[in-house]
N, CA, C and O atoms as a DFTB+ gen file, in Angstrom:
436 C
 N C O
     1  1       0.848      -1.188       0.000
     2  2       0.000       0.000       0.000
     3  2       0.886       1.241       0.000
     4  3       1.722       1.403       0.888
     5  1       0.711       2.120      -0.987
     6  2       1.530       3.325      -1.031
     7  2       1.189       4.286       0.110
     8  3       0.057       4.330       0.592
     9  1       2.191       5.046       0.525
    10  2       1.970       6.074       1.536
    11  2       1.241       7.259       0.899
    12  3       1.131       7.343      -0.325
    13  1       0.749       8.165       1.729
    14  2       0.094       9.367       1.212
    15  2       1.083      10.196       0.387
    16  3       0.720      10.736      -0.658
    17  1       2.312      10.296       0.848
    18  2       3.325      11.068       0.120
    19  2       3.629      10.421      -1.236
    20  3       3.776      11.126      -2.235
    21  1       3.724       9.100      -1.280
    22  2       3.949       8.411      -2.547
    23  2       2.779       8.643      -3.507
    24  3       2.982       8.833      -4.706
    25  1       1.568       8.626      -2.978
    26  2       0.396       8.885      -3.808
    27  2       0.412      10.321      -4.319
    28  3       0.087      10.572      -5.479
    29  1       0.790      11.268      -3.455
    30  2       0.884      12.669      -3.879
    31  2       1.938      12.827      -4.969
    32  3       1.720      13.563      -5.931
    33  1       3.078      12.150      -4.835
    34  2       4.138      12.211      -5.848
    35  2       3.651      11.610      -7.166
    36  3       3.930      12.151      -8.236
    37  1       2.934      10.509      -7.094
    38  2       2.359       9.896      -8.290
    39  2       1.403      10.869      -8.977
    40  3       1.456      11.042     -10.195
    41  1       0.534      11.502      -8.195
    42  2      -0.413      12.474      -8.749
    43  2       0.327      13.638      -9.411
    44  3      -0.103      14.121     -10.458
    45  1       1.419      14.089      -8.824
    46  2       2.213      15.175      -9.424
    47  2       2.735      14.745     -10.791
    48  3       2.699      15.524     -11.743
    49  1       3.216      13.517     -10.891
    50  2       3.704      13.005     -12.169
    51  2       2.605      12.943     -13.212
    52  3       2.833      13.249     -14.382
    53  1       1.420      12.549     -12.792
    54  2       0.279      12.493     -13.707
    55  2      -0.031      13.892     -14.247
    56  3      -0.267      14.064     -15.442
    57  1      -0.027      14.885     -13.356
    58  2      -0.354      16.244     -13.778
    59  2       0.695      16.791     -14.744
    60  3       0.341      17.391     -15.759
    61  1       1.980      16.593     -14.444
    62  2       3.035      17.080     -15.333
    63  2       3.002      16.341     -16.669
    64  3       3.209      16.943     -17.723
    65  1       2.741      15.040     -16.618
    66  2       2.618      14.267     -17.856
    67  2       1.452      14.754     -18.699
    68  3       1.541      14.786     -19.926
    69  1       0.359      15.133     -18.048
    70  2      -0.798      15.658     -18.785
    71  2      -0.455      16.983     -19.450
    72  3      -0.828      17.216     -20.600
    73  1       0.251      17.851     -18.736
    74  2       0.666      19.130     -19.337
    75  2       1.482      18.854     -20.588
    76  3       1.232      19.437     -21.643
    77  1       2.449      17.970     -20.469
    78  2       3.340      17.689     -21.591
    79  2       2.588      17.039     -22.757
    80  3       2.637      17.536     -23.882
    81  1       1.910      15.956     -22.494
    82  2       1.339      15.159     -23.581
    83  2       0.047      15.722     -24.173
    84  3      -0.283      15.429     -25.322
    85  1      -0.675      16.515     -23.414
    86  2      -1.897      17.097     -23.960
    87  2      -1.631      18.324     -24.813
    88  3      -2.397      18.619     -25.731
    89  1      -0.546      19.050     -24.519
    90  2      -0.377      20.352     -25.145
    91  2       0.785      20.462     -26.123
    92  3       0.795      21.381     -26.943
    93  1       1.759      19.568     -26.072
    94  2       2.867      19.629     -27.035
    95  2       2.290      19.474     -28.437
    96  3       1.484      18.582     -28.702
    97  1       2.714      20.350     -29.314
    98  2       2.206      20.362     -30.679
    99  2       1.117      21.401     -30.908
   100  3       0.709      21.638     -32.045
   101  1       0.646      22.022     -29.827
   102  2      -0.386      23.054     -29.971
   103  2       0.149      24.241     -30.752
   104  3       1.297      24.641     -30.557
   105  1      -0.657      24.806     -31.626
   106  2      -0.250      26.018     -32.317
   107  2      -0.087      27.145     -31.294
   108  3      -0.924      27.308     -30.405
   109  1       0.996      27.924     -31.423
   110  2       1.246      29.019     -30.479
   111  2       2.060      30.104     -31.166
   112  3       2.867      29.831     -32.054
   113  1       1.837      31.319     -30.743
   114  2       2.631      32.462     -31.200
   115  2       2.970      33.289     -29.969
   116  3       2.465      33.027     -28.877
   117  1       3.812      34.271     -30.147
   118  2       4.127      35.140     -29.007
   119  2       2.868      35.867     -28.533
   120  3       2.737      36.185     -27.351
   121  1       1.954      36.125     -29.448
   122  2       0.717      36.816     -29.082
   123  2      -0.271      35.910     -28.348
   124  3      -1.104      36.410     -27.591
   125  1      -0.204      34.606     -28.549
   126  2      -1.169      33.696     -27.916
   127  2      -0.568      32.856     -26.792
   128  3      -1.285      32.088     -26.149
   129  1       0.728      32.988     -26.545
   130  2       1.394      32.148     -25.540
   131  2       0.776      32.312     -24.152
   132  3       0.602      31.327     -23.435
   133  1       0.446      33.533     -23.770
   134  2      -0.136      33.741     -22.441
   135  2      -1.489      33.052     -22.320
   136  3      -1.792      32.457     -21.285
   137  1      -2.297      33.126     -23.357
   138  2      -3.599      32.440     -23.336
   139  2      -3.426      30.930     -23.205
   140  3      -4.186      30.271     -22.496
   141  1      -2.423      30.386     -23.891
   142  2      -2.160      28.953     -23.806
   143  2      -1.672      28.582     -22.408
   144  3      -2.061      27.541     -21.877
   145  1      -0.827      29.418     -21.803
   146  2      -0.373      29.168     -20.420
   147  2      -1.569      29.086     -19.480
   148  3      -1.669      28.164     -18.672
   149  1      -2.471      30.052     -19.589
   150  2      -3.661      30.080     -18.728
   151  2      -4.540      28.853     -18.979
   152  3      -5.035      28.244     -18.031
   153  1      -4.736      28.489     -20.235
   154  2      -5.553      27.311     -20.555
   155  2      -4.947      26.043     -19.950
   156  3      -5.664      25.191     -19.425
   157  1      -3.626      25.929     -20.029
   158  2      -2.957      24.756     -19.462
   159  2      -3.134      24.728     -17.946
   160  3      -3.448      23.686     -17.372
   161  1      -2.933      25.869     -17.305
   162  2      -3.091      25.946     -15.846
   163  2      -4.520      25.607     -15.424
   164  3      -4.733      24.822     -14.500
   165  1      -5.484      26.199     -16.099
   166  2      -6.878      25.971     -15.719
   167  2      -7.301      24.528     -15.974
   168  3      -8.066      23.964     -15.192
   169  1      -6.819      23.933     -17.041
   170  2      -7.134      22.542     -17.341
   171  2      -6.609      21.615     -16.245
   172  3      -7.337      20.760     -15.741
   173  1      -5.349      21.792     -15.887
   174  2      -4.736      20.923     -14.877
   175  2      -5.318      21.186     -13.492
   176  3      -5.427      20.264     -12.683
   177  1      -5.692      22.434     -13.209
   178  2      -6.230      22.762     -11.878
   179  2      -7.552      22.055     -11.597
   180  3      -7.959      21.947     -10.440
   181  1      -8.226      21.572     -12.642
   182  2      -9.482      20.848     -12.454
   183  2      -9.275      19.435     -11.920
   184  3     -10.197      18.839     -11.363
   185  1      -8.071      18.900     -12.088
   186  2      -7.811      17.513     -11.707
   187  2      -7.728      17.364     -10.188
   188  3      -7.442      18.333      -9.484
   189  1      -7.978      16.156      -9.682
   190  2      -7.983      15.926      -8.238
   191  2      -6.650      16.244      -7.576
   192  3      -5.584      16.011      -8.145
   193  1      -6.730      16.775      -6.375
   194  2      -5.606      16.974      -5.458
   195  2      -4.665      18.116      -5.846
   196  3      -3.610      18.262      -5.229
   197  1      -5.006      18.918      -6.833
   198  2      -4.140      20.021      -7.247
   199  2      -4.371      21.214      -6.327
   200  3      -5.485      21.729      -6.226
   201  1      -3.314      21.642      -5.664
   202  2      -3.372      22.846      -4.830
   203  2      -3.037      24.074      -5.675
   204  3      -3.682      25.115      -5.556
   205  1      -2.018      23.938      -6.529
   206  2      -1.663      25.045      -7.423
   207  2      -0.919      24.503      -8.637
   208  3      -0.324      23.426      -8.603
   209  1      -0.974      25.286      -9.710
   210  2      -0.254      24.946     -10.942
   211  2       0.163      26.246     -11.624
   212  3      -0.605      27.207     -11.682
   213  1       1.377      26.258     -12.133
   214  2       1.905      27.413     -12.847
   215  2       2.603      26.914     -14.105
   216  3       3.391      25.969     -14.051
   217  1       2.313      27.553     -15.241
   218  2       2.923      27.158     -16.509
   219  2       3.469      28.402     -17.201
   220  3       2.789      29.424     -17.300
   221  1       4.699      28.300     -17.675
   222  2       5.324      29.366     -18.458
   223  2       5.872      28.764     -19.748
   224  3       6.450      27.677     -19.746
   225  1       5.682      29.483     -20.838
   226  2       6.196      29.074     -22.143
   227  2       7.379      29.969     -22.484
   228  3       7.270      31.195     -22.433
   229  1       8.498      29.366     -22.829
   230  2       9.689      30.117     -23.212
   231  2       9.496      30.634     -24.634
   232  3       9.644      29.895     -25.608
   233  1       9.171      31.890     -24.727
   234  2       8.890      32.491     -26.029
   235  2      10.138      32.627     -26.893
   236  3      10.038      32.721     -28.117
   237  1      11.326      32.637     -26.260
   238  2      12.574      32.735     -27.025
   239  2      12.824      31.489     -27.871
   240  3      13.564      31.542     -28.854
   241  1      12.211      30.372     -27.492
   242  2      12.391      29.125     -28.241
   243  2      11.376      28.954     -29.364
   244  3      11.464      28.007     -30.145
   245  1      10.424      29.858     -29.445
   246  2       9.363      29.745     -30.436
   247  2       9.907      30.023     -31.834
   248  3      10.523      31.060     -32.080
   249  1       9.673      29.095     -32.727
   250  2      10.072      29.239     -34.123
   251  2       8.797      29.407     -34.948
   252  3       7.953      28.512     -35.000
   253  1       8.674      30.557     -35.583
   254  2       7.475      30.837     -36.395
   255  2       7.597      30.191     -37.774
   256  3       8.671      30.166     -38.376
   257  1       6.486      29.678     -38.247
   258  2       6.444      29.144     -39.615
   259  2       6.025      30.264     -40.576
   260  3       5.894      31.417     -40.164
   261  1       5.818      29.934     -41.828
   262  2       5.460      30.954     -42.826
   263  2       4.090      31.580     -42.553
   264  3       3.760      32.617     -43.130
   265  1       3.300      30.969     -41.689
   266  2       1.976      31.487     -41.367
   267  2       1.980      32.340     -40.088
   268  3       0.932      32.833     -39.671
   269  1       3.148      32.513     -39.471
   270  2       3.274      33.408     -38.328
   271  2       3.099      32.784     -36.957
   272  3       2.990      33.501     -35.963
   273  1       3.071      31.473     -36.886
   274  2       2.975      30.815     -35.583
   275  2       3.880      29.600     -35.571
   276  3       4.413      29.207     -36.608
   277  1       4.053      29.010     -34.410
   278  2       4.851      27.799     -34.286
   279  2       4.086      26.748     -33.514
   280  3       2.894      26.897     -33.242
   281  1       4.783      25.688     -33.165
   282  2       4.184      24.614     -32.372
   283  2       4.859      24.560     -31.015
   284  3       6.073      24.726     -30.903
   285  1       4.063      24.329     -29.994
   286  2       4.599      24.200     -28.654
   287  2       5.454      22.940     -28.571
   288  3       4.986      21.844     -28.878
   289  1       6.696      23.101     -28.159
   290  2       7.610      21.970     -27.958
   291  2       7.765      21.736     -26.461
   292  3       7.663      22.672     -25.668
   293  1       8.010      20.491     -26.078
   294  2       8.163      20.158     -24.669
   295  2       9.228      20.971     -23.977
   296  3       9.073      21.339     -22.812
   297  1      10.309      21.258     -24.679
   298  2      11.399      21.999     -24.040
   299  2      11.049      23.468     -23.807
   300  3      11.793      24.174     -23.126
   301  1       9.940      23.934     -24.355
   302  2       9.500      25.314     -24.133
   303  2       8.705      25.483     -22.847
   304  3       8.455      26.609     -22.417
   305  1       8.302      24.370     -22.226
   306  2       7.387      24.411     -21.082
   307  2       8.155      24.372     -19.766
   308  3       9.029      23.528     -19.566
   309  1       7.817      25.291     -18.882
   310  2       8.265      25.238     -17.491
   311  2       6.996      25.218     -16.647
   312  3       6.216      26.169     -16.671
   313  1       6.793      24.149     -15.911
   314  2       5.572      23.992     -15.126
   315  2       5.905      23.588     -13.701
   316  3       6.866      22.860     -13.452
   317  1       5.104      24.068     -12.782
   318  2       5.246      23.733     -11.370
   319  2       3.869      23.342     -10.852
   320  3       2.899      24.073     -11.052
   321  1       3.780      22.187     -10.186
   322  2       2.521      21.759      -9.576
   323  2       2.738      21.514      -8.095
   324  3       3.800      21.068      -7.660
   325  1       1.703      21.818      -7.340
   326  2       1.692      21.490      -5.915
   327  2       0.470      20.621      -5.683
   328  3      -0.655      21.000      -6.008
   329  1       0.711      19.463      -5.121
   330  2      -0.336      18.459      -4.903
   331  2      -0.536      18.252      -3.411
   332  3       0.429      18.177      -2.651
   333  1      -1.785      18.160      -2.998
   334  2      -2.118      17.877      -1.605
   335  2      -3.013      16.641      -1.585
   336  3      -4.196      16.709      -1.918
   337  1      -2.432      15.522      -1.192
   338  2      -3.196      14.282      -1.082
   339  2      -3.368      13.959       0.395
   340  3      -2.439      13.484       1.049
   341  1      -4.559      14.219       0.911
   342  2      -4.905      13.942       2.312
   343  2      -3.862      14.492       3.272
   344  3      -3.487      13.823       4.234
   345  1      -3.386      15.722       3.013
   346  2      -2.424      16.379       3.895
   347  2      -0.973      16.175       3.532
   348  3      -0.107      16.864       4.070
   349  1      -0.679      15.252       2.638
   350  2       0.694      15.055       2.156
   351  2       0.872      15.967       0.940
   352  3       0.210      15.793      -0.083
   353  1       1.767      16.930       1.068
   354  2       1.964      17.928       0.022
   355  2       3.307      17.713      -0.658
   356  3       4.335      17.570       0.004
   357  1       3.288      17.693      -1.975
   358  2       4.524      17.622      -2.757
   359  2       4.475      18.688      -3.847
   360  3       3.410      19.081      -4.322
   361  1       5.665      19.138      -4.221
   362  2       5.811      20.064      -5.346
   363  2       6.702      19.385      -6.375
   364  3       7.680      18.722      -6.027
   365  1       6.358      19.556      -7.624
   366  2       7.135      18.945      -8.702
   367  2       7.187      19.916      -9.876
   368  3       6.329      20.786     -10.024
   369  1       8.217      19.745     -10.709
   370  2       8.337      20.648     -11.853
   371  2       8.703      19.898     -13.120
   372  3       9.271      18.806     -13.097
   373  1       8.355      20.529     -14.213
   374  2       8.745      20.119     -15.556
   375  2       9.564      21.278     -16.095
   376  3       9.093      22.415     -16.131
   377  1      10.793      20.989     -16.518
   378  2      11.654      22.062     -17.013
   379  2      12.714      21.480     -17.932
   380  3      13.239      20.394     -17.687
   381  1      13.017      22.207     -18.980
   382  2      14.030      21.797     -19.941
   383  2      15.401      21.761     -19.282
   384  3      15.800      22.708     -18.604
   385  1      16.119      20.660     -19.488
   386  2      17.493      20.508     -19.007
   387  2      18.418      20.581     -20.225
   388  3      18.487      19.635     -21.009
   389  1      19.131      21.708     -20.386
   390  2      19.962      21.863     -21.584
   391  2      21.103      20.847     -21.672
   392  3      21.521      20.497     -22.776
   393  1      21.617      20.365     -20.533
   394  2      22.684      19.352     -20.567
   395  2      22.185      18.049     -21.161
   396  3      22.902      17.389     -21.914
   397  1      20.974      17.681     -20.829
   398  2      20.388      16.446     -21.347
   399  2      19.625      16.686     -22.647
   400  3      19.250      15.737     -23.335
   401  1      19.394      17.961     -22.983
   402  2      18.589      18.354     -24.137
   403  2      17.236      17.651     -24.092
   404  3      16.783      17.052     -25.067
   405  1      16.600      17.751     -22.903
   406  2      15.353      17.027     -22.685
   407  2      14.554      17.721     -21.580
   408  3      15.138      18.188     -20.603
   409  1      13.236      17.794     -21.719
   410  2      12.415      18.336     -20.633
   411  2      12.282      17.292     -19.519
   412  3      11.751      16.204     -19.741
   413  1      12.763      17.627     -18.335
   414  2      12.789      16.691     -17.219
   415  2      11.696      17.026     -16.192
   416  3      11.379      18.190     -15.948
   417  1      11.141      15.978     -15.610
   418  2      10.181      16.122     -14.525
   419  2      10.854      15.634     -13.257
   420  3      11.505      14.589     -13.250
   421  1      10.693      16.411     -12.168
   422  2      11.309      15.995     -10.899
   423  2      10.545      16.549      -9.703
   424  3       9.890      17.589      -9.780
   425  1      10.652      15.820      -8.597
   426  2      10.088      16.297      -7.341
   427  2      10.999      17.360      -6.761
   428  3      12.222      17.250      -6.845
   429  1      10.409      18.388      -6.174
   430  2      11.193      19.442      -5.529
   431  2      11.297      19.207      -4.033
   432  3      12.323      19.506      -3.421
   433  1      10.251      18.680      -3.453
   434  2      10.265      18.374      -2.010
   435  2       9.209      17.339      -1.694
   436  3       9.058      16.945      -0.537
């Protein structure tokens, strides 16, 4: 039987995975990035046990196509979630790691 903290950590992973897999590939521009950040936050905040969620898109990584927009890439996302499962609170983040050239998810505490 998992502990409450283990369950909270699992839930954090689910939320970060949802941010990544639901939104990567979304059309985005510098003009719409803030709206997409808010949509991602509000979507994830509906899920169980979420105390807070914050999403930022690195606009410097945005590559525009000939139509004036680009696609959201995983390495552009910086997200922080705080999960409260029956009093066990964990914080986790999704952030691009340039050394690994990969967006990494990790527990903060």
